[in-house]
N, C-alpha and C positions, 0 to 999 in steps of 0.2 A: 842395085841390089845392096842391102845392108844386113848386116847380122850382128849380133852382140852377145858376147858370152856373158852369162848372169849368173849369180849365185843364188841357188834355190834354198828350200828349207823345209823339207819333210818327206821321208822315205821310208821304205822298209826292206828288210833284207832275209828272205827264208830259204830259198833253194836257187833253181837255176832256171834262167828264161824270163821271157815276158809274154804276157797275154794280152789280146785285143779283143774286144767285143764285135763280131763280124757286122756289116752294115748292109742294108738295101741300099739300091741306087735310084734309079728314076722312078720307079713305082712308089717309093717312100717319099720322094721330094713332092710327087703330085699328091699324095694323099695328105702329107703335112700341109700343102698349100690350101687344100680343101678346108682342112680342119682349122685354119686361121693361124698356123704355125708354118711360116714359110720355110724355115731352115732346117737342115738336117747335117748330122755330123757323119764323116767317114774317115776311117783310120787304117793306115796300112800297116803291113807287119814290119815287126821290129827287127831289125838287122845289126850286127849279126845276132843270131838267135840266144846266144849264151847269156850267162848271168852278168849283172853289172859287179864290177870289184871295186874296193876302196881305192881310190887313186889310180885306178887302172881303166878296164874295158868300160865303154859306155855302149849306148844303144841309141839307134835313130829310126825313126818312122815318119811317115806323112801324115799331116792333118789336113782335112778338106772340109770346108763349109759349103753347102750347095744351096741355092735358093730355087724353089719350085714354083714360085709365084710369078705374077705378070709385073711385079713392081720391085724396085730395089729394096733391100732390108738391111738394115744396120746389125751388125756383129761386134760384140765386145769381147775380146780375148781374155778373160780372166782365168787363171789357173790356180788351182788349190792342190796340195799334196798332204798326205797324211800317213802314219805308220802304224803297223801292228805291234811295234816294240814299246819298250818302256819309257825310252828318252825322248824329249822333245829334241827338235831339228833346228840347228842354228842355220842363217841364211847362206853361210859360207860354206856349209858341210854338203850341199848338192850343186853340181853343175848343170847348167841348162842353157841350151843355145837354140835361137829360133831364126830361120832364114826363109824368106818369101821364094816362091817357085812360080815360073811362068809369068803370067799377067797380073799376078798379085802385086798390089803397092809394096814399095819399099817398107820394110817393117823394122821396128826398133822394139826392144823388151826390156823389162826390169823386173826385179824379184826381191824378196825380203821374207820376213818372218811373220805371220799372223798368229798372236799368241804362241803355241807350240808347233804350229803347223806352218807349211810353205804357203805363200800367196805370191803369185806373179800376173804380169800382164804383158801381152803384146800388142801393138797398135801401130797405126800409119806413122811412119817416120817423118812425114810432113805435117803431121797434126799435132794436137796436145798431147800431153802424157796421158796414158790411160783413155785415149779416144777411141771410137768406133770405126770399124770398117764398112764400107757399102758394098754389099754384095750384090751384083747386077740381077736383074729379073732373069731367070733360067739359066744363071751363070754359077760360077764357083771361085772360090779363093783355096790356094793351097799352100801350106807351109812345110818345110822340113825341120823336125824337132829333134834335138840330140841331148840326152840326159846322161849324166853320169854321178858317181860318189866320190866327194872328196876323200882324202886320206884319212880325215879325222871324222868321217861319219861314225855315229855311235855303235860301240860293239855290241849293244843289246838292242839294236833295231834291225828290222828284217825288210820284208816286202816293201816296195815303194808303189804307191797309187797316186796317179795323176788324174785329176778331174777338171774338166773344161766347163764353165758356166757363162752363159751368154749375158747374165744379168737381167733377163726379163724373159717373158713367156712367149718366145718365138721359136723354140727348137723342138721338133717332133719327138727326137730320140735322144735326150740329152745324156743318158747314160753310155750311148755309142761312143762318145769322146773320151771314155776311161780307159786308161792305160795302166796294166798291172806289171811292174818289174820284180825280177827276183834277183838276188844278190848272192855273192860267194865271199866268205864262207856262209853256209845256211845256218840260222840258228832257230831255236824254238821260239815264237812269239811269247811275249810276257807282259807284265805289268807291275806298277808299284801300288800295293794296297797299303792304306794309311786309316787308322781307325783309333777312336777313344775307347777305353774299357776300364773294369776293374776299380769301379768308383765313379763318382763320390759316394760315399756312406751316408752323408749327412748334409745339414745346411751350413753354409760357409757364414760365420758370425764373427763379430769384433772378438779376437782373442780364443777363436775356434775355427783353424784352416779345416781344409778338406783337401784331399790328394786323389789322383786319378792316373791312369797311365796313358801314353800315346804310343801306338804300336805302328811298326813298319815291317812290311815283308815284300819281297821281290821275287817275282816268279819268271820262268822263260830263261833263254840262254844269254849269253854274255853278261857284262857286269856294267855298273856306272862309271863312265870314264872321269867324272869329277864327283866332288864331294856334294851331299844333299843337305841344303839349308832349310830350316822350318821356321816361319813366322807365326806365333800365336797372336791371335787377336781377340779382343773382347768386343762384341758388336751389339748395338742398340736393338731392343727387342720392339720398339715402337711407342714406348711409353715416354721417350724423350728425356729419361734421367738414368745415369748409369752410376753406380757405387764405384768409388777409387779403390783399385784392387793393386795386389802386388803377386808375383809369381816366382816360386822358389823351384829349382830342381834337386832331386837327389844325386848326390856324389859320394858313393861309398856309403859311410855311416851318417853323413850330415846333410843338411838341406843347404843350398847355395842361393842366395838371392840373385836373380836377373837383373840387370840394370834397367832402370826405367824411372821417371819421376813420380810425384804423388799423384798425379792424374793421367799415368801412363795407360794406354789401351792397347798396345802391343809388345810384344817381347820376341828376341831372337833366342830360339832353343839351341842345344849344343848340336852341332853338326854331326851327320854320319859320314865317315870318311870315304873317300873315292875307293871304287873296288867292290862295294856292296853289291851282292848277289844273291841267288836263292839258296846258295850253300851256306850263308849265313843265318838260315832261318828268320826267327823273329828278332828284331831289334826293338827296344822299348826305352822310353824316357819317363821318369816318373816325375808327375807336376804337382806341386802344391799351390793351392789358390788362398791368400790372405786378404782380409778386409783391412784398408787404410783409413777410409772415411766412407761412411755409408751414404754422403751427398744427399741426404733427404730421404733415403728408401726407409719406408717405415713399417714394411710388413715384408714377408718372405717373397722374393722375387727371383724369377728365372732369367739367367744371364747368359746369352749365347757365346760358346767359344768356336772359334775356327782356327785351324791348323792349315796353312798352305805351305806345300813344298816345291822346291826349285833348285836346279842345278846351280852351281856356284861358277861354271864355265860354260861356254858355247851359248846355247839359249837359256836364258836365265828367268824366262816367264813362268811363273807357278803354274805346274801342270797336274797336280793331283792334291786334294785336300779332304778334310774329314770336319764334321760339325758336331757339336755336343752342347750339353747345358749343365750349368750349376746353379743352385739354388743360394742366394743371398739375402740374409735377413738380419735384424737388430738383435742384440744379446737378449737370452732369455732372462726374464726377471724373477727373483726369490719371492717367497710370500709376502714379504714386507714391501715389494714393489721396486725394489733396487736390484740392478743387474747381478746376477750371480758371479761368484769369482771365477776366473779363467785362467788357465795355465799360461805362461809366457810362449810366444810362438816365433819370435825373432830368431832368424838364423843364426848360427855361430859367428861372432865377431872376427874369427880367423878366417871365414870363408871367403875365398876370391870373388870378387866382383865379377869376373867373366868366367862362366862355367866352362869345363873343358869337355872334350868329346866322350869322356870317360862316363859322363851321366847317361849316356846311351849305353844300357848292358844287353846283352843277348840273353833271351829267356828260352826255356824249354817247352814252356806251356803258357798260353795266353787265351784272353777271351777272344770269342768270335767277333768278327767285324761287324755283325749284325747285333751285338750284346747291347742291352739297355739297362741303364744304371737306375737305381731306385728313386734318385732325386731328379732325374731328367732324362731326356731323350739324347741317346748318343748315336748319330747317324754318320755313316761312311758316304761320301757324296762322291760316287763313281762316276767313271766316264760315261758320256753319252756320245752319240755321233756329232762330232764337232763340225764336219764338213758342212752340213745343211745349214747351221747356224750362221756359219763365216760366210757362205754363200749369200744368204739372203741380205746379210748387213753389206757385204761388197757389191752386191747388186745395187743397192739403194744409192750408194756413192756413185757408181758407174752410170746408172741409169740417168743421175742428174747433169751428167757432162762434165762433173768435177774432176779435177785431178786426183789422182787415187791417193789416198793418205793410210798409213798403218794405223789400225785402230783395234781397241781391245773388246773381245768377247771370251769372257772366261769360260774354260773349258777344263774338264778334270779327267784324267785319264786312269784312276783307280778304278778296278773292277769290284761290284759288289758280291 
């Protein structure tokens, strides 16, 4: 027998208790074998029935894989976790223990974080990391699983959902392996919404910058336990050529240039302090885009902007983002064919090279997240169902028999 305590990475906390989908037994196994899917899941009741608590109470349940066919079948114990709350979860913020029962082979396990979600695996201790179990014909393997929350589990995350995925199309009832935990104290599920808006009003030209706003709004209970950092990027639109741009942010009554070279394509925006929550209403950062060098751009051209937000502590993978466009073009010419005079747009020489968090100001009225600017599409790339994408990619790795590696599938948790 072997068991190993491992650090998980994604959970949720909204109320009290844990729920498990009921499983059919022998009849389901026979039906699944006939349908070419020999395996089925069965999950026992979570005990004790109360909620998980941060740094305290945990829950234990049994997980069984049954094989209803006449031949042995492989099972890969890949586990995913996801949260209804606003914060991503670090691998150290959830406790996860797997122990084999009965005739099940000695089991080892590991876990880490997949993007902002938990991803772990349990596998035969005698085999390679991430390897598959062989479930005997008309037999079953059973494990005891214990789950708990670390003391620093995010305060704005709630219910914890664990999902087991075999990595291939052999399980007749894959959702029967899902286990939903609740935690105390309960919180209202929420999210972080991020969007561009309120500009730009024209074309960015040499000597003629344009500005727009980036807005942040938190919903649900709890608060962010670390500061929020934002990276602004200029992305290629497929033409193969990008103008060289500079970015300023508004601080009080002046513009402050963000650090970056002449060919910079990304900038760090001012951070939002730890403790940001829905009581802060909407936070905004005013951004101004200037042309340093057209770099061969000869006509008005759309340039994609992307803002990605991450925590500065814990799981620092970007977990929400927004996209928008600005239009960049050459200077307009006068009747004589010469460029028309343009006012100076150089930021104040007294401005600090590193903007402070004061560049983000609370506003009482802001554009909708779905607002579209006159000169470009401004879209909020909200959260989708990230577990399915993560499962598909993990399955490809595990099905090949290779040792599991942590890999990146970008997910965004903002809600449209």
